[in-house]
C-alpha positions, 0 to 999 in steps of 0.5 A: 180144424183146431181150434188155436187156443192164445198162451196166457202169457201174451197180453189180451190187448195191443196198445194202438202203435203195434204195427197191424197184421195186414202191415200199415204202422201209426206211428211210424206215419204221425212221424213222417208227419210231424218230422215233415212240419219238424224240417220245414218249419226249422227251415222257415225259422232259419231262413226268417233269422238270417233276414232280419237284417235285411228287414232293418235296413229296409225299413228304415231306409237305409242307404248302405241295403244293397252291402246288407244283403250282400252281408245277410247272403255271406252270412247264409250261405257261409254258416259264417255268423261273422257276416250276420253280426256284421249285417246287424251292426251296419242295420242298426247303425247309419254312418253321419253325413259328414261330407254335407257340412263340410260343402255348405261352409264351403261354399259359404266362405267362396261366398263371403270371400267373392263379397269381399273381394266385390265379386259376383257371388257363385251361385251354389246348384241346389242336390236334388232331392232323392228319391224317396223309398228307393224309387229309383228315376219312376218318378216325376221329373222336376222341371226347372222354373221358366222364364217369365216373359214380362208385359 
C-alpha cells in the first residue's frame, strides 16, 4: 500500500473545537449546555422580578395583598409593565384608615349627647382583633367573660 502524504499547506495541529471524525463536537455540546443553563437562569430571574411586589406586600402584611397578586399576575401574563408598576405602588403604599377615627368621633358624640340628655349611654361594641399574619379563623376563639357569681 501506498502511504499518503500530508499536503504541505495543511496544519499539523487541529484545534479542539473542530468536530472530530467520529462525529463528536465538543464546542457544540458545551454551547447546548450553556444555552440551557442561560435560558433557565433568565427564566428564574424573570419570575423573581415579577414576584417583587407580592414579596413586598407579604412581608409588610399588606391589607391589599390579593390586589397586588392579581396585578402581578396580569403583568406576567400580558407583558404589560403598567400592571407591574401599579402592583409595586399598591404594595409600597398603604391607604390610610380614615373610617376608624370617624367612627370613634361619632361614638364619642353619641355618648356626649346621651349624657347631656340624661339617657343611658350606649355601649359601643369593640371590633374583634384581626387574626395575625393572615390566618383566617384558625386561631383560638376568644370566649366572652362569664358573669361572676356573688356569694
